[in-house]
PQR file of N, CA, C, O and H, with PARSE charges and radii, in Angstrom:
ATOM      1  N   UNK A   1     -16.489   8.118 -11.434 -0.4000 1.5000
ATOM      2  CA  UNK A   1     -15.695   8.545 -10.200 -0.0000 2.0000
ATOM      3  C   UNK A   1     -14.672   7.577  -9.773  0.5500 1.7000
ATOM      4  O   UNK A   1     -14.979   6.409  -9.537 -0.5500 1.4000
ATOM      5  N   UNK A   2     -13.468   8.017  -9.664 -0.4000 1.5000
ATOM      6  CA  UNK A   2     -12.254   7.279  -9.319 -0.0000 2.0000
ATOM      7  C   UNK A   2     -12.421   6.926  -7.775  0.5500 1.7000
ATOM      8  O   UNK A   2     -12.843   7.689  -6.907 -0.5500 1.4000
ATOM      9  H   UNK A   2     -13.218   8.966  -9.856  0.4000 1.0000
ATOM     10  N   UNK A   3     -11.991   5.579  -7.613 -0.4000 1.5000
ATOM     11  CA  UNK A   3     -11.916   5.046  -6.098 -0.0000 2.0000
ATOM     12  C   UNK A   3     -10.690   5.548  -5.464  0.5500 1.7000
ATOM     13  O   UNK A   3     -10.735   5.761  -4.252 -0.5500 1.4000
ATOM     14  H   UNK A   3     -11.649   4.959  -8.319  0.4000 1.0000
ATOM     15  N   UNK A   4      -9.625   5.762  -6.091 -0.4000 1.5000
ATOM     16  CA  UNK A   4      -8.469   6.270  -5.384 -0.0000 2.0000
ATOM     17  C   UNK A   4      -8.015   7.510  -6.230  0.5500 1.7000
ATOM     18  O   UNK A   4      -8.199   7.572  -7.446 -0.5500 1.4000
ATOM     19  H   UNK A   4      -9.588   5.589  -7.076  0.4000 1.0000
ATOM     20  N   UNK A   5      -7.386   8.524  -5.466 -0.4000 1.5000
ATOM     21  CA  UNK A   5      -6.792   9.740  -6.002 -0.0000 2.0000
ATOM     22  C   UNK A   5      -5.528   9.291  -6.677  0.5500 1.7000
ATOM     23  O   UNK A   5      -4.991   8.199  -6.492 -0.5500 1.4000
ATOM     24  H   UNK A   5      -7.236   8.474  -4.479  0.4000 1.0000
ATOM     25  N   UNK A   6      -5.065  10.342  -7.559 -0.4000 1.5000
ATOM     26  CA  UNK A   6      -3.739  10.024  -8.280 -0.0000 2.0000
ATOM     27  C   UNK A   6      -2.550   9.653  -7.334  0.5500 1.7000
ATOM     28  O   UNK A   6      -1.788   8.721  -7.592 -0.5500 1.4000
ATOM     29  H   UNK A   6      -5.502  11.229  -7.709  0.4000 1.0000
ATOM     30  N   UNK A   7      -2.430  10.505  -6.133 -0.4000 1.5000
ATOM     31  CA  UNK A   7      -1.289  10.353  -5.368 -0.0000 2.0000
ATOM     32  C   UNK A   7      -1.458   9.065  -4.518  0.5500 1.7000
ATOM     33  O   UNK A   7      -0.456   8.475  -4.114 -0.5500 1.4000
ATOM     34  H   UNK A   7      -3.048  11.263  -5.924  0.4000 1.0000
ATOM     35  N   UNK A   8      -2.634   8.645  -4.257 -0.4000 1.5000
ATOM     36  CA  UNK A   8      -2.816   7.284  -3.566 -0.0000 2.0000
ATOM     37  C   UNK A   8      -2.381   6.262  -4.549  0.5500 1.7000
ATOM     38  O   UNK A   8      -1.650   5.362  -4.136 -0.5500 1.4000
ATOM     39  H   UNK A   8      -3.448   9.125  -4.585  0.4000 1.0000
ATOM     40  N   UNK A   9      -2.758   6.285  -5.878 -0.4000 1.5000
ATOM     41  CA  UNK A   9      -2.435   5.386  -6.840 -0.0000 2.0000
ATOM     42  C   UNK A   9      -0.835   5.139  -6.875  0.5500 1.7000
ATOM     43  O   UNK A   9      -0.280   4.042  -6.813 -0.5500 1.4000
ATOM     44  H   UNK A   9      -3.352   7.017  -6.214  0.4000 1.0000
ATOM     45  N   UNK A  10      -0.261   6.328  -6.981 -0.4000 1.5000
ATOM     46  CA  UNK A  10       1.271   6.487  -7.033 -0.0000 2.0000
ATOM     47  C   UNK A  10       1.790   5.613  -5.727  0.5500 1.7000
ATOM     48  O   UNK A  10       2.612   4.703  -5.838 -0.5500 1.4000
ATOM     49  H   UNK A  10      -0.713   7.219  -7.031  0.4000 1.0000
ATOM     50  N   UNK A  11       1.221   6.001  -4.533 -0.4000 1.5000
ATOM     51  CA  UNK A  11       1.776   5.361  -3.458 -0.0000 2.0000
ATOM     52  C   UNK A  11       1.645   3.869  -3.450  0.5500 1.7000
ATOM     53  O   UNK A  11       2.558   3.124  -3.095 -0.5500 1.4000
ATOM     54  H   UNK A  11       0.553   6.741  -4.444  0.4000 1.0000
ATOM     55  N   UNK A  12       0.437   3.459  -3.868 -0.4000 1.5000
ATOM     56  CA  UNK A  12       0.198   1.920  -3.990 -0.0000 2.0000
ATOM     57  C   UNK A  12       1.181   1.389  -4.913  0.5500 1.7000
ATOM     58  O   UNK A  12       1.856   0.408  -4.600 -0.5500 1.4000
ATOM     59  H   UNK A  12      -0.304   4.064  -4.157  0.4000 1.0000
ATOM     60  N   UNK A  13       1.323   2.057  -6.190 -0.4000 1.5000
ATOM     61  CA  UNK A  13       2.307   1.495  -7.091 -0.0000 2.0000
ATOM     62  C   UNK A  13       3.626   1.262  -6.469  0.5500 1.7000
ATOM     63  O   UNK A  13       4.179   0.163  -6.514 -0.5500 1.4000
ATOM     64  H   UNK A  13       0.775   2.854  -6.444  0.4000 1.0000
ATOM     65  N   UNK A  14       4.152   2.347  -5.862 -0.4000 1.5000
ATOM     66  CA  UNK A  14       5.461   2.337  -5.219 -0.0000 2.0000
ATOM     67  C   UNK A  14       5.514   1.066  -4.350  0.5500 1.7000
ATOM     68  O   UNK A  14       6.468   0.307  -4.518 -0.5500 1.4000
ATOM     69  H   UNK A  14       3.703   3.240  -5.825  0.4000 1.0000
ATOM     70  N   UNK A  15       4.546   0.761  -3.413 -0.4000 1.5000
ATOM     71  CA  UNK A  15       4.580  -0.252  -2.618 -0.0000 2.0000
ATOM     72  C   UNK A  15       4.641  -1.509  -3.381  0.5500 1.7000
ATOM     73  O   UNK A  15       5.334  -2.433  -2.956 -0.5500 1.4000
ATOM     74  H   UNK A  15       3.771   1.378  -3.277  0.4000 1.0000
ATOM     75  N   UNK A  16       4.010  -1.611  -4.410 -0.4000 1.5000
ATOM     76  CA  UNK A  16       3.782  -2.879  -5.165 -0.0000 2.0000
ATOM     77  C   UNK A  16       5.197  -3.150  -5.763  0.5500 1.7000
ATOM     78  O   UNK A  16       5.614  -4.307  -5.823 -0.5500 1.4000
ATOM     79  H   UNK A  16       3.447  -0.860  -4.755  0.4000 1.0000
ATOM     80  N   UNK A  17       5.924  -2.119  -6.198 -0.4000 1.5000
ATOM     81  CA  UNK A  17       7.225  -2.283  -6.869 -0.0000 2.0000
ATOM     82  C   UNK A  17       8.105  -2.805  -5.818  0.5500 1.7000
ATOM     83  O   UNK A  17       8.946  -3.652  -6.120 -0.5500 1.4000
ATOM     84  H   UNK A  17       5.585  -1.179  -6.149  0.4000 1.0000
ATOM     85  N   UNK A  18       7.984  -2.345  -4.507 -0.4000 1.5000
ATOM     86  CA  UNK A  18       8.947  -2.874  -3.434 -0.0000 2.0000
ATOM     87  C   UNK A  18       8.613  -4.381  -3.135  0.5500 1.7000
ATOM     88  O   UNK A  18       9.485  -5.182  -2.798 -0.5500 1.4000
ATOM     89  H   UNK A  18       7.301  -1.657  -4.261  0.4000 1.0000
ATOM     90  N   UNK A  19       7.342  -4.694  -3.277 -0.4000 1.5000
ATOM     91  CA  UNK A  19       6.907  -6.053  -2.996 -0.0000 2.0000
ATOM     92  C   UNK A  19       7.409  -6.966  -4.141  0.5500 1.7000
ATOM     93  O   UNK A  19       7.918  -8.054  -3.873 -0.5500 1.4000
ATOM     94  H   UNK A  19       6.634  -4.044  -3.551  0.4000 1.0000
ATOM     95  N   UNK A  20       7.280  -6.563  -5.322 -0.4000 1.5000
ATOM     96  CA  UNK A  20       7.877  -7.365  -6.542 -0.0000 2.0000
ATOM     97  C   UNK A  20       9.488  -7.521  -6.404  0.5500 1.7000
ATOM     98  O   UNK A  20      10.032  -8.524  -6.866 -0.5500 1.4000
ATOM     99  H   UNK A  20       6.867  -5.679  -5.539  0.4000 1.0000
ATOM    100  N   UNK A  21      10.165  -6.602  -5.818 -0.4000 1.5000
ATOM    101  CA  UNK A  21      11.699  -6.595  -5.678 -0.0000 2.0000
ATOM    102  C   UNK A  21      11.970  -7.439  -4.417  0.5500 1.7000
ATOM    103  O   UNK A  21      13.121  -7.824  -4.213 -0.5500 1.4000
ATOM    104  H   UNK A  21       9.723  -5.787  -5.443  0.4000 1.0000
ATOM    105  N   UNK A  22      11.006  -7.741  -3.585 -0.4000 1.5000
ATOM    106  CA  UNK A  22      11.139  -8.490  -2.269 -0.0000 2.0000
ATOM    107  C   UNK A  22      11.728  -7.563  -1.191  0.5500 1.7000
ATOM    108  O   UNK A  22      12.395  -8.029  -0.268 -0.5500 1.4000
ATOM    109  H   UNK A  22      10.070  -7.429  -3.751  0.4000 1.0000
ATOM    110  N   UNK A  23      11.516  -6.458  -1.295 -0.4000 1.5000
ATOM    111  CA  UNK A  23      12.071  -5.505  -0.235 -0.0000 2.0000
ATOM    112  C   UNK A  23      10.919  -4.870   0.662  0.5500 1.7000
ATOM    113  O   UNK A  23      11.155  -3.901   1.384 -0.5500 1.4000
ATOM    114  H   UNK A  23      10.974  -6.080  -2.045  0.4000 1.0000
ATOM    115  N   UNK A  24       9.702  -5.443   0.584 -0.4000 1.5000
ATOM    116  CA  UNK A  24       8.576  -4.842   1.383 -0.0000 2.0000
ATOM    117  C   UNK A  24       8.703  -5.657   2.651  0.5500 1.7000
ATOM    118  O   UNK A  24       8.971  -6.858   2.615 -0.5500 1.4000
ATOM    119  H   UNK A  24       9.511  -6.230  -0.002  0.4000 1.0000
ATOM    120  N   UNK A  25       8.505  -4.984   3.778 -0.4000 1.5000
ATOM    121  CA  UNK A  25       8.436  -5.576   5.031 -0.0000 2.0000
ATOM    122  C   UNK A  25       7.265  -5.281   5.704  0.5500 1.7000
ATOM    123  O   UNK A  25       6.718  -4.204   5.467 -0.5500 1.4000
ATOM    124  H   UNK A  25       8.288  -4.008   3.808  0.4000 1.0000
ATOM    125  N   UNK A  26       6.731  -6.140   6.596 -0.4000 1.5000
ATOM    126  CA  UNK A  26       5.569  -5.911   7.300 -0.0000 2.0000
ATOM    127  C   UNK A  26       5.805  -5.265   8.649  0.5500 1.7000
ATOM    128  O   UNK A  26       6.933  -5.310   9.139 -0.5500 1.4000
ATOM    129  H   UNK A  26       7.176  -7.014   6.789  0.4000 1.0000
ATOM    130  N   UNK A  27       4.772  -4.649   9.298 -0.4000 1.5000
ATOM    131  CA  UNK A  27       4.768  -3.903  10.492 -0.0000 2.0000
ATOM    132  C   UNK A  27       5.910  -4.058  11.442  0.5500 1.7000
ATOM    133  O   UNK A  27       7.072  -3.899  11.069 -0.5500 1.4000
ATOM    134  H   UNK A  27       3.855  -4.613   8.900  0.4000 1.0000
ATOM    135  N   UNK A  28       5.569  -4.385  12.736 -0.4000 1.5000
ATOM    136  CA  UNK A  28       6.690  -4.418  13.840 -0.0000 2.0000
ATOM    137  C   UNK A  28       7.631  -5.521  13.711  0.5500 1.7000
ATOM    138  O   UNK A  28       8.801  -5.246  13.975 -0.5500 1.4000
ATOM    139  H   UNK A  28       4.625  -4.514  13.039  0.4000 1.0000
ATOM    140  N   UNK A  29       7.322  -6.882  13.309 -0.4000 1.5000
ATOM    141  CA  UNK A  29       8.103  -7.842  13.158 -0.0000 2.0000
ATOM    142  C   UNK A  29       9.148  -7.688  11.964  0.5500 1.7000
ATOM    143  O   UNK A  29      10.238  -8.239  12.122 -0.5500 1.4000
ATOM    144  H   UNK A  29       6.371  -7.105  13.094  0.4000 1.0000
ATOM    145  N   UNK A  30       8.936  -7.059  10.903 -0.4000 1.5000
ATOM    146  CA  UNK A  30       9.691  -6.714   9.921 -0.0000 2.0000
ATOM    147  C   UNK A  30       9.953  -8.020   8.993  0.5500 1.7000
ATOM    148  O   UNK A  30      11.010  -8.202   8.388 -0.5500 1.4000
ATOM    149  H   UNK A  30       8.050  -6.612  10.775  0.4000 1.0000
ATOM    150  N   UNK A  31       8.987  -8.789   8.970 -0.4000 1.5000
ATOM    151  CA  UNK A  31       9.085  -9.922   8.134 -0.0000 2.0000
ATOM    152  C   UNK A  31       8.810  -9.659   6.732  0.5500 1.7000
ATOM    153  O   UNK A  31       7.961  -8.796   6.510 -0.5500 1.4000
ATOM    154  H   UNK A  31       8.129  -8.641   9.461  0.4000 1.0000
ATOM    155  N   UNK A  32       9.431 -10.303   5.620 -0.4000 1.5000
ATOM    156  CA  UNK A  32       9.132 -10.027   4.244 -0.0000 2.0000
ATOM    157  C   UNK A  32       7.704 -10.403   3.954  0.5500 1.7000
ATOM    158  O   UNK A  32       7.208 -11.473   4.307 -0.5500 1.4000
ATOM    159  H   UNK A  32      10.121 -11.004   5.801  0.4000 1.0000
ATOM    160  N   UNK A  33       7.076  -9.464   3.291 -0.4000 1.5000
ATOM    161  CA  UNK A  33       5.678  -9.643   2.798 -0.0000 2.0000
ATOM    162  C   UNK A  33       5.709 -10.625   1.636  0.5500 1.7000
ATOM    163  O   UNK A  33       6.412 -10.313   0.675 -0.5500 1.4000
ATOM    164  H   UNK A  33       7.479  -8.595   3.003  0.4000 1.0000
ATOM    165  N   UNK A  34       5.018 -11.808   1.600 -0.4000 1.5000
ATOM    166  CA  UNK A  34       4.837 -12.791   0.399 -0.0000 2.0000
ATOM    167  C   UNK A  34       3.603 -12.744  -0.157  0.5500 1.7000
ATOM    168  O   UNK A  34       3.474 -13.288  -1.253 -0.5500 1.4000
ATOM    169  H   UNK A  34       4.447 -12.062   2.381  0.4000 1.0000
ATOM    170  N   UNK A  35       2.457 -12.106   0.452 -0.4000 1.5000
ATOM    171  CA  UNK A  35       1.130 -12.151  -0.104 -0.0000 2.0000
ATOM    172  C   UNK A  35       0.781 -10.907  -0.803  0.5500 1.7000
ATOM    173  O   UNK A  35       0.923  -9.820  -0.243 -0.5500 1.4000
ATOM    174  H   UNK A  35       2.562 -11.664   1.343  0.4000 1.0000
ATOM    175  N   UNK A  36       0.335 -11.013  -1.986 -0.4000 1.5000
ATOM    176  CA  UNK A  36      -0.005  -9.720  -2.873 -0.0000 2.0000
ATOM    177  C   UNK A  36      -1.102  -8.920  -2.136  0.5500 1.7000
ATOM    178  O   UNK A  36      -0.952  -7.722  -1.896 -0.5500 1.4000
ATOM    179  H   UNK A  36       0.219 -11.896  -2.440  0.4000 1.0000
ATOM    180  N   UNK A  37      -2.123  -9.557  -1.810 -0.4000 1.5000
ATOM    181  CA  UNK A  37      -3.126  -8.714  -1.123 -0.0000 2.0000
ATOM    182  C   UNK A  37      -2.723  -8.106   0.150  0.5500 1.7000
ATOM    183  O   UNK A  37      -3.251  -7.057   0.516 -0.5500 1.4000
ATOM    184  H   UNK A  37      -2.244 -10.530  -2.005  0.4000 1.0000
ATOM    185  N   UNK A  38      -1.730  -8.754   0.921 -0.4000 1.5000
ATOM    186  CA  UNK A  38      -1.203  -7.902   2.063 -0.0000 2.0000
ATOM    187  C   UNK A  38      -0.499  -6.689   1.621  0.5500 1.7000
ATOM    188  O   UNK A  38      -0.618  -5.603   2.188 -0.5500 1.4000
ATOM    189  H   UNK A  38      -1.300  -9.607   0.623  0.4000 1.0000
ATOM    190  N   UNK A  39       0.306  -6.926   0.496 -0.4000 1.5000
ATOM    191  CA  UNK A  39       1.023  -5.738  -0.083 -0.0000 2.0000
ATOM    192  C   UNK A  39       0.127  -4.616  -0.414  0.5500 1.7000
ATOM    193  O   UNK A  39       0.381  -3.461  -0.069 -0.5500 1.4000
ATOM    194  H   UNK A  39       0.403  -7.808   0.035  0.4000 1.0000
ATOM    195  N   UNK A  40      -0.936  -4.959  -1.092 -0.4000 1.5000
ATOM    196  CA  UNK A  40      -1.992  -3.885  -1.466 -0.0000 2.0000
ATOM    197  C   UNK A  40      -2.499  -3.135  -0.268  0.5500 1.7000
ATOM    198  O   UNK A  40      -2.560  -1.908  -0.194 -0.5500 1.4000
ATOM    199  H   UNK A  40      -1.142  -5.897  -1.371  0.4000 1.0000
ATOM    200  N   UNK A  41      -2.861  -3.999   0.672 -0.4000 1.5000
ATOM    201  CA  UNK A  41      -3.343  -3.471   1.976 -0.0000 2.0000
ATOM    202  C   UNK A  41      -2.354  -2.426   2.679  0.5500 1.7000
ATOM    203  O   UNK A  41      -2.700  -1.408   3.278 -0.5500 1.4000
ATOM    204  H   UNK A  41      -2.811  -4.995   0.612  0.4000 1.0000
ATOM    205  N   UNK A  42      -1.247  -2.822   2.509 -0.4000 1.5000
ATOM    206  CA  UNK A  42      -0.066  -1.992   3.233 -0.0000 2.0000
ATOM    207  C   UNK A  42      -0.021  -0.631   2.427  0.5500 1.7000
ATOM    208  O   UNK A  42       0.047   0.439   3.033 -0.5500 1.4000
ATOM    209  H   UNK A  42      -0.966  -3.649   2.023  0.4000 1.0000
ATOM    210  N   UNK A  43      -0.059  -0.697   1.052 -0.4000 1.5000
ATOM    211  CA  UNK A  43      -0.001   0.585   0.210 -0.0000 2.0000
ATOM    212  C   UNK A  43      -1.319   1.452   0.535  0.5500 1.7000
ATOM    213  O   UNK A  43      -1.275   2.671   0.704 -0.5500 1.4000
ATOM    214  H   UNK A  43      -0.114  -1.566   0.561  0.4000 1.0000
ATOM    215  N   UNK A  44      -2.455   0.712   0.599 -0.4000 1.5000
ATOM    216  CA  UNK A  44      -3.595   1.622   0.932 -0.0000 2.0000
ATOM    217  C   UNK A  44      -3.555   2.174   2.350  0.5500 1.7000
ATOM    218  O   UNK A  44      -3.963   3.325   2.508 -0.5500 1.4000
ATOM    219  H   UNK A  44      -2.491  -0.278   0.462  0.4000 1.0000
ATOM    220  N   UNK A  45      -3.124   1.511   3.367 -0.4000 1.5000
ATOM    221  CA  UNK A  45      -2.825   2.043   4.534 -0.0000 2.0000
ATOM    222  C   UNK A  45      -1.950   3.241   4.674  0.5500 1.7000
ATOM    223  O   UNK A  45      -2.152   4.232   5.376 -0.5500 1.4000
ATOM    224  H   UNK A  45      -2.792   0.577   3.239  0.4000 1.0000
ATOM    225  N   UNK A  46      -0.858   2.963   3.822 -0.4000 1.5000
ATOM    226  CA  UNK A  46       0.125   4.105   3.832 -0.0000 2.0000
ATOM    227  C   UNK A  46      -0.438   5.360   3.080  0.5500 1.7000
ATOM    228  O   UNK A  46      -0.141   6.489   3.468 -0.5500 1.4000
ATOM    229  H   UNK A  46      -0.693   2.158   3.252  0.4000 1.0000
ATOM    230  N   UNK A  47      -1.158   5.176   2.127 -0.4000 1.5000
ATOM    231  CA  UNK A  47      -1.827   6.254   1.360 -0.0000 2.0000
ATOM    232  C   UNK A  47      -2.812   6.798   2.391  0.5500 1.7000
ATOM    233  O   UNK A  47      -2.790   8.026   2.477 -0.5500 1.4000
ATOM    234  H   UNK A  47      -1.400   4.259   1.811  0.4000 1.0000
ATOM    235  N   UNK A  48      -3.601   6.217   3.129 -0.4000 1.5000
ATOM    236  CA  UNK A  48      -4.520   6.716   3.959 -0.0000 2.0000
ATOM    237  C   UNK A  48      -3.844   7.643   5.056  0.5500 1.7000
ATOM    238  O   UNK A  48      -4.289   8.760   5.319 -0.5500 1.4000
ATOM    239  H   UNK A  48      -3.619   5.220   3.060  0.4000 1.0000
ATOM    240  N   UNK A  49      -2.765   7.107   5.655 -0.4000 1.5000
ATOM    241  CA  UNK A  49      -1.973   7.803   6.669 -0.0000 2.0000
ATOM    242  C   UNK A  49      -1.456   9.045   6.008  0.5500 1.7000
ATOM    243  O   UNK A  49      -1.384  10.043   6.726 -0.5500 1.4000
ATOM    244  H   UNK A  49      -2.403   6.199   5.441  0.4000 1.0000
ATOM    245  N   UNK A  50      -1.094   9.142   4.791 -0.4000 1.5000
ATOM    246  CA  UNK A  50      -0.565  10.311   4.216 -0.0000 2.0000
ATOM    247  C   UNK A  50      -1.775  11.345   3.867  0.5500 1.7000
ATOM    248  O   UNK A  50      -1.476  12.513   3.620 -0.5500 1.4000
ATOM    249  H   UNK A  50      -1.153   8.332   4.209  0.4000 1.0000
ATOM    250  N   UNK A  51      -2.885  11.010   3.847 -0.4000 1.5000
ATOM    251  CA  UNK A  51      -4.014  11.885   3.760 -0.0000 2.0000
ATOM    252  C   UNK A  51      -4.488  11.835   2.203  0.5500 1.7000
ATOM    253  O   UNK A  51      -5.249  12.693   1.756 -0.5500 1.4000
ATOM    254  H   UNK A  51      -3.129  10.061   4.047  0.4000 1.0000
ATOM    255  N   UNK A  52      -4.016  10.839   1.465 -0.4000 1.5000
ATOM    256  CA  UNK A  52      -4.584  10.777   0.163 -0.0000 2.0000
ATOM    257  C   UNK A  52      -5.890  10.205  -0.030  0.5500 1.7000
ATOM    258  O   UNK A  52      -6.303   9.449   0.849 -0.5500 1.4000
ATOM    259  H   UNK A  52      -3.397  10.142   1.828  0.4000 1.0000
ATOM    260  N   UNK A  53      -6.713  10.476  -1.184 -0.4000 1.5000
ATOM    261  CA  UNK A  53      -8.069  10.108  -1.325 -0.0000 2.0000
ATOM    262  C   UNK A  53      -8.049   8.642  -1.508  0.5500 1.7000
ATOM    263  O   UNK A  53      -7.515   8.079  -2.464 -0.5500 1.4000
ATOM    264  H   UNK A  53      -6.377  11.090  -1.898  0.4000 1.0000
ATOM    265  N   UNK A  54      -8.770   7.958  -0.367 -0.4000 1.5000
ATOM    266  CA  UNK A  54      -8.980   6.646  -0.482 -0.0000 2.0000
ATOM    267  C   UNK A  54     -10.495   6.453   0.095  0.5500 1.7000
ATOM    268  O   UNK A  54     -11.124   7.309   0.717 -0.5500 1.4000
ATOM    269  H   UNK A  54      -9.204   8.415   0.409  0.4000 1.0000
ATOM    270  N   UNK A  55     -10.993   4.991  -0.285 -0.4000 1.5000
ATOM    271  CA  UNK A  55     -12.268   4.879   0.297 -0.0000 2.0000
ATOM    272  C   UNK A  55     -12.151   4.750   1.946  0.5500 1.7000
ATOM    273  O   UNK A  55     -11.072   4.512   2.490 -0.5500 1.4000
ATOM    274  H   UNK A  55     -10.481   4.296  -0.790  0.4000 1.0000
ATOM    275  N   UNK A  56     -13.255   4.913   2.599 -0.4000 1.5000
ATOM    276  CA  UNK A  56     -13.291   4.761   4.059 -0.0000 2.0000
ATOM    277  C   UNK A  56     -12.927   3.389   4.420  0.5500 1.7000
ATOM    278  O   UNK A  56     -13.216   2.408   3.734 -0.5500 1.4000
ATOM    279  H   UNK A  56     -14.131   5.106   2.157  0.4000 1.0000
ATOM    280  N   UNK A  57     -12.205   3.357   5.651 -0.4000 1.5000
ATOM    281  CA  UNK A  57     -11.856   2.015   6.133 -0.0000 2.0000
ATOM    282  C   UNK A  57     -13.092   1.244   6.738  0.5500 1.7000
ATOM    283  O   UNK A  57     -13.839   1.828   7.523 -0.5500 1.4000
ATOM    284  H   UNK A  57     -11.970   4.153   6.208  0.4000 1.0000
ATOM    285  N   UNK A  58     -13.304  -0.037   6.382 -0.4000 1.5000
ATOM    286  CA  UNK A  58     -14.575  -0.580   7.016 -0.0000 2.0000
ATOM    287  C   UNK A  58     -14.418  -1.155   8.375  0.5500 1.7000
ATOM    288  O   UNK A  58     -15.393  -1.618   8.967 -0.5500 1.4000
ATOM    289  H   UNK A  58     -12.697  -0.512   5.744  0.4000 1.0000
TER
END
């Protein structure tokens, strides 16, 4: 059984591409994201908000 749906994986992939290009910004302050784990968390959060299949938030 997959942990993430295909649309969620695509969303996370898109966010990671932004991170690698240095274009990914964090929440309200708009600072550039430099931590890979934070970038993944942002991708999962965006996928969750869009209603894609992701594990429940702990």
